[in-house]
N, C-alpha and C positions, 0 to 999 in steps of 0.2 A: 283299623290297624295303624293309621298314621298317628294316632295318639301315643303309640309306643315310640315313635321316632323322635328322639330327644336331641338329635343333632341340631344345633343352632349355629350354622356355619358363619353367618354374618357376624353374630355377636362374638364368637370365638376368634375370628380373624381380626375383628376390630380390637379386641383385647390384646391380641398378639401384636398388632401394629402400634398400639398406644403405649406399650411397654418400651419406652425409649432406651434401649440398651446401649445405643451408641454404635457407630459404624465399626469401631475397632473390635467389638465383641461379636460381630456377626460372621466373621470368617475365621477359618482355622488358624491358630497361632499358639505360641507358647504363652501360657497363663501363669501368673504368680498366684496360685491358689492359697498361699499363706496370707495374702492380703485380704483384709476383711471385705472391702468393697468389691474386689474381684470375685471372691468366693460367693458373696451375696448375688452378684449379677449372674454368675455362672449357674447358681442354684435356681434362680428365677427362670433362666433360659431352659434348664432341664425340665422344670415343672411345666412350662408352657409346651415344650416339645412332647412330653409324656401325655399332656392333656390332649393335644392334637392327635397324637397317635392312637390314644384310647378311644377317641371319637371316630376313628377310621378316616381322618382327614388327610393324613400323610399316606401316600400309596401311589399306585400306577396312574391314578387320575390327576395327580397333582405333580407339577414339575417343581422339585424342591429348590433348584437353583433360582427359578423365577420367584418362588415364595420368599427366599432370603433377599433377593433383589427388591421385591416389593416392600419388605421391611426397611431396607436401606433407603429407598426412595421416600417412604413415609417419614422417616426420621429426618431426611434432608429437605423434605417439602418439595420434591421434584417428581410428582406422580406422572406416569406415562399414559394413564387412562383417566377419562372423566369419571366423576362420581356416578353418573348414570351407567357407564360401561362397567364399572366395578360391581355395582349392585346387580346388574343383569347377569354378569358372569357368576356371581355368588348364588343368585337365584337358580341359575341353570344347574350349578353343581349341587345345591341343596335338593333340587328336584331329583337329580340322579341318585343321590344317597337315599332319599325316601323311597324311590322306586325299587331300589335293591333291597331295602329293609322290608318292603311289602312282599317282595318275592321270597325272601327268607322266611317270613311269617307264613306265607302260603305253603311253603314246603314243610314248615312245622305242623300246620294243620293236617296236611295230607299224610305226613309221617305218623301222627297220632291215630288218624282214622284207619290207615292201613294196618297198623299194629293191632288195634282193637278188633277190626274185622277178622283178621287172621286168628287172633287170640280167642275170639268167641267160639271157634271151631275146635278148640283144644279140649281133650277129655277132662271132665270135672268142672269146667268153667260154667258158671251160671250168669246170665245176663238179666238184670231187672228191667222193668218198664222204663226207668229213667235213663238206662244205658250203662249204669254201673255194672261192672263185672267182678266176680269174686270166685275164689276156690277155697275150700276148706283144707287147711294144712294139718291142723290137729284139733281134735275135739277134747273138751275138758272131761275130767273123770266123773263129774256129777251131772247126770242127765236132768236134774231138777234145778240146776244153777240158774240164777236170775238173768234176765236180759234187760239192758238199759233202755230208758225212754229218752226221747229227744231233749227232755228237760233235766236229765241227770248229769252229774259229773262223774267221769270214769277215770280209772288209773290204767295206763297201758304202757306196753313196750312196742316200739315201732321202728321200721327201717324203710326209708323212702328213697326211691330211685326214679330216674327218668326211664323212658322205655328202652334206652340203649344200655341200661344197667348202671349208669353213673349215679353215685350216691349224692344226694343233696342234703339229707338230714337223717339222723338215726339216734334214737335214745339207746338202742342196743350198743352202738359203738361207744357212746358216752358212758355206758354202764349204769344209767339211772333212768328208771321209768318216770313217766310224767302224768300228772293229773290235769284234766281239762274238761270244760263244759261242752257238751255236744251241741249246745246252741251257739257256740262261738267258733266252730271249726268249719272247714269247707263242706259243702253239701254231700259230697261223696262219703266223707267220714260220718256225718250225722246219720245218713241212711244206712251205711254199712255196719256201723257199730250196733245198731238196733237189731241186726240179724244174728248177733252173736250172744252166746251165753258166757258167763264168767268162766275162764279157763280155756276158752277156744282161742285158736290162732288161725286167722284168715289172711289170704292175700287178695288185696283189692286192686283192680285195674280201673282207674278213674278217668273218664273223658275230661277234656279241658273245661267244658261247661259245668262240670261238677267239682272242678278244682279252682284254679285261679283265673281261668278265662282269658280275656283279652288283656288284662292288666299284668298278669304274671306277678311275681314277687321275688325279691332277692335273687338267688341263683336260678330261679325257675323262669324261663322265657314265656311270653304270652302264648296262649293256645297249646300248652303242653299237656299231653296225657301223662298221668303219673301212676306209679306202682308202689303200693305200700304193703308190707307184711306187718300185721297188727295182732298183738296178743292182748286179750282183755283180762287184766289182772284182778279188777274189782270195780265195784260201784260205790262211790263215796257218798 
């Protein structure tokens, strides 16, 4: 799980400290934002602040007044802690952030497992030996329609959500189907699409180990179970 924790507290704080904005810019005051240098300095400060906030560094665990004072002291060269004390404090904070991230990931794992365990009991849901779950939403009109192989390229419409229903990707919403090779998609798709005939529409409930696993991707956090509605339009 710790591989997901991308918070690099020491590096980010050092970058923050080394951006010598000057004492006058560190405290609330009237700024001449029509001045090029002032506008540039202010923009850099906003960028740094947003970076810290997005990393979860600003919050109840950090005293913001002390943070600003630390910047001022670094600019003035009057540090109140030794280098060893600073590193120890940042290490302690980094450990706290990693522990919280691990707890969040553990909750994500449990949430997915609980969802799939409950979902497996729903009428019409089939669970394969791999753990993939699916339900048939619509059957195609041709009972002799072909079924794809793992080596095929298929054309599909799909709608992907998290288990809470939030949408992360949808060709349906974009209004454009997509062609893709079954050898190049997540294992849950490779297995699931081979169960379908052209014209069928299935809903797949995919455990994280058959999706993006510990790595996650884009808007999908690590260890996320996923839900896909997939319509198989054709085999290319």
